[in-house]
C-alpha positions as CSV (number, residue, x, y, z in Angstrom):
1,M,7.2,-29.1,38.1
2,E,10.3,-28.9,35.5
3,K,7.6,-30.3,33.1
4,N,5.1,-27.4,33.7
5,I,7.8,-24.9,33.4
6,K,8.9,-26.1,29.7
7,H,5.2,-26.3,28.9
8,S,4.8,-22.7,30.0
9,K,7.6,-21.5,28.0
10,R,6.5,-23.2,24.9
11,L,3.1,-21.6,25.3
12,E,5.1,-18.1,25.8
13,L,7.0,-18.9,22.7
14,L,3.8,-19.8,20.6
15,C,2.3,-16.6,21.9
16,V,5.0,-14.3,20.9
17,G,5.0,-16.1,17.6
18,F,1.6,-15.6,16.8
19,L,1.6,-12.1,18.0
20,A,4.8,-11.4,15.4
21,L,2.8,-13.1,12.9
22,C,-0.1,-10.9,13.4
23,L,1.9,-8.0,13.2
24,V,3.5,-8.9,10.0
25,L,-0.1,-9.6,8.5
26,V,-1.4,-6.1,9.7
27,S,1.9,-4.4,8.3
28,L,1.4,-6.4,5.0
29,A,-2.2,-5.3,4.8
30,D,-1.4,-1.6,5.2
31,Q,1.3,-2.0,2.7
32,A,-0.8,-3.7,0.4
33,R,-3.4,-0.8,0.3
34,T,-0.7,1.9,-0.1
35,V,0.9,-0.4,-3.2
36,S,-2.7,-0.8,-4.6
37,A,-3.1,3.1,-4.4
38,L,0.2,3.4,-6.1
39,Q,-0.4,1.0,-8.8
40,S,-3.6,3.0,-9.7
41,R,-1.7,6.1,-10.1
42,V,1.0,4.8,-12.7
43,L,0.7,3.8,-16.3
44,R,3.6,1.7,-17.3
45,L,5.2,0.8,-20.7
46,H,6.4,-2.7,-21.7
47,V,8.2,-3.4,-25.0
48,I,8.9,-6.8,-26.2
49,A,11.5,-7.6,-28.7
50,N,11.1,-9.8,-31.5
51,S,13.9,-11.8,-30.3
52,D,17.1,-11.6,-28.6
53,A,19.1,-11.0,-31.9
54,E,21.2,-8.0,-31.5
55,A,19.7,-6.3,-34.1
56,D,16.1,-7.0,-32.7
57,Q,17.2,-5.5,-29.4
58,A,18.9,-2.7,-30.7
59,V,15.5,-1.6,-32.6
60,K,13.4,-2.3,-29.4
61,L,15.3,0.6,-27.7
62,L,14.6,2.7,-30.9
63,V,10.9,1.9,-30.7
64,R,11.1,2.7,-27.2
65,D,12.1,6.1,-27.6
66,A,9.6,6.8,-30.6
67,V,6.5,5.5,-28.2
68,L,7.8,7.9,-25.5
69,R,8.0,10.7,-27.7
70,A,4.7,10.1,-29.6
71,A,2.8,9.6,-26.0
72,A,4.3,12.6,-24.5
73,D,2.1,14.7,-27.1
74,F,-0.8,13.2,-25.7
75,F,-0.4,13.9,-22.0
76,D,-0.8,17.6,-21.9
77,G,-3.0,18.4,-19.1
78,S,-3.2,14.9,-17.5
79,V,-2.7,14.7,-13.9
80,T,-3.8,11.2,-13.1
81,A,-3.0,7.7,-14.6
82,D,-6.5,7.4,-15.6
83,D,-6.5,10.8,-17.6
84,A,-3.2,9.6,-19.3
85,E,-5.0,6.3,-20.1
86,A,-7.9,8.0,-21.7
87,R,-5.7,10.0,-23.9
88,L,-3.6,7.1,-25.1
89,S,-6.5,5.1,-26.0
90,E,-7.8,7.5,-28.2
91,H,-4.4,7.7,-30.0
92,L,-3.1,4.1,-29.8
93,D,-3.1,4.0,-33.5
94,T,-0.7,6.9,-33.8
95,I,1.5,5.2,-31.2
96,N,1.4,1.9,-33.0
97,G,2.4,3.8,-36.3
98,A,5.3,5.6,-34.7
99,A,6.5,2.2,-33.8
100,A,5.8,0.7,-37.1
101,D,7.7,3.6,-38.8
102,T,10.5,2.9,-36.4
103,L,10.8,-0.6,-37.5
104,R,10.5,0.2,-41.4
105,A,13.1,2.8,-41.2
106,N,15.5,0.1,-39.6
107,G,15.0,-2.3,-42.2
108,M,12.9,-4.6,-40.1
109,D,9.9,-6.5,-42.0
110,Y,7.8,-7.9,-38.9
111,G,4.8,-5.8,-37.7
112,V,3.9,-4.4,-34.2
113,K,0.9,-4.5,-31.8
114,T,0.2,-1.9,-29.2
115,E,-2.5,-2.2,-26.5
116,I,-3.4,-1.4,-23.2
117,V,-3.3,-4.3,-20.7
118,T,-3.3,-5.0,-17.2
119,E,-0.3,-7.5,-16.2
120,D,2.0,-8.6,-13.4
121,F,5.4,-6.8,-13.2
122,P,8.5,-7.8,-11.3
123,A,10.2,-5.1,-9.0
124,R,12.1,-2.8,-11.0
125,Q,14.3,0.3,-10.3
126,Y,13.9,3.6,-12.1
127,N,16.7,6.0,-11.3
128,D,16.3,5.9,-7.6
129,L,12.7,4.8,-7.4
130,T,11.9,1.1,-6.8
131,L,8.3,0.2,-8.1
132,P,7.1,-2.9,-6.3
133,A,6.1,-6.1,-7.9
134,G,2.2,-6.4,-8.9
135,R,-0.3,-6.0,-11.5
136,Y,-0.2,-2.6,-13.4
137,K,-1.9,-1.0,-16.4
138,A,0.5,-0.7,-19.2
139,V,1.2,0.2,-22.6
140,R,2.3,-3.2,-24.1
141,V,4.4,-2.9,-27.4
142,V,4.8,-6.5,-29.0
143,L,7.4,-6.4,-32.0
144,G,6.8,-9.2,-34.3
145,E,7.0,-12.6,-32.7
146,G,7.4,-11.0,-29.3
147,A,9.9,-13.6,-28.3
148,G,12.9,-11.3,-27.1
149,H,13.7,-9.6,-23.7
150,N,11.4,-7.3,-22.4
151,W,12.0,-3.4,-21.5
152,W,10.2,-1.9,-18.8
153,C,9.5,1.6,-17.5
154,V,6.7,3.9,-16.3
155,M,5.2,5.8,-18.8
156,F,3.1,8.2,-16.6
157,P,4.3,10.2,-14.7
158,P,7.3,10.1,-17.3
159,L,9.8,8.2,-14.9
160,C,11.4,7.0,-18.3
161,L,13.0,10.2,-19.1
162,P,16.3,10.7,-17.8
163,A,15.5,14.4,-16.9
164,V,12.6,13.7,-14.2
165,T,13.7,15.4,-11.3
166,Q,13.4,14.4,-7.5
167,E,11.0,17.2,-7.1
168,A,8.8,16.1,-9.7
169,E,8.7,12.6,-7.9
170,E,7.8,13.9,-4.7
171,A,5.2,16.2,-5.9
172,Y,3.3,13.2,-7.8
173,F,3.6,10.7,-5.1
174,T,2.2,10.8,-1.4
175,D,4.6,10.4,1.5
176,D,3.3,6.7,2.1
177,E,4.0,6.0,-1.5
178,M,7.5,7.5,-1.3
179,K,8.4,4.7,1.5
180,I,7.4,2.1,-0.8
181,L,9.2,3.7,-3.6
182,K,12.4,4.5,-1.6
183,P,12.5,1.9,1.2
184,E,14.9,2.1,4.3
185,G,15.3,0.0,7.5
186,S,12.2,-2.1,8.2
187,F,10.4,-1.0,5.2
188,A,13.1,-2.2,2.7
189,V,12.4,-5.5,4.4
190,R,8.8,-5.3,4.0
191,V,9.2,-4.3,0.4
192,K,11.0,-7.4,-0.4
193,V,8.7,-9.6,1.3
194,W,5.9,-7.9,-0.6
195,D,7.7,-8.7,-4.0
196,W,8.5,-12.2,-3.2
197,V,4.7,-12.7,-2.3
198,C,3.7,-11.1,-5.5
199,D,6.4,-12.8,-7.6
200,L,5.2,-16.3,-6.2
201,W,1.7,-15.6,-7.0
202,A,2.4,-14.7,-10.3
203,Y,4.4,-17.8,-11.0
204,F,1.8,-20.1,-9.7
205,S,-1.2,-18.2,-11.3
206,G,0.7,-18.5,-14.7
207,N,1.2,-15.1,-15.4
208,R,4.8,-15.0,-15.3
């Protein structure tokens, strides 16, 4: 009799565990759809320094500023990330030129390569928003050997700019996306699990 009771309890625990796993998977599936939509609505900026030398790291930030200023000239009328990407694609030479001019003006003798790519990003916080890990379209600017630390941000919408307001953020992103960008309570745990899964996938796929 006692043996049957123990067996019954084990089954109950297994059922509870299975249901909990199902709920987690369903929750992550819903989150995956929201994150996927979010990823399609932003265009990121990825600047890679020539090296970790102090001068190379300093000029990386100057190039960042020059690229953001140049890109802002082409965002007029852009309401989606696809619009922004299309406009930037037409003017990549201009943006690359702004980066190259900045390098020359600061005495750097190495070149720069600017392209629009899709790549894996870790989770990053910008002001009070945390963009989840995953694959995003990005304007990638590689300085010289590209062997130094990165600088990441969101080019469109212009979250890199310190003047961006909370009202502008909330006007661009949906309520569900804002729950991902500003996670609280159980959402914060779900976002951390999502970031962990994405980082693990990127590591084993060789993309990070």
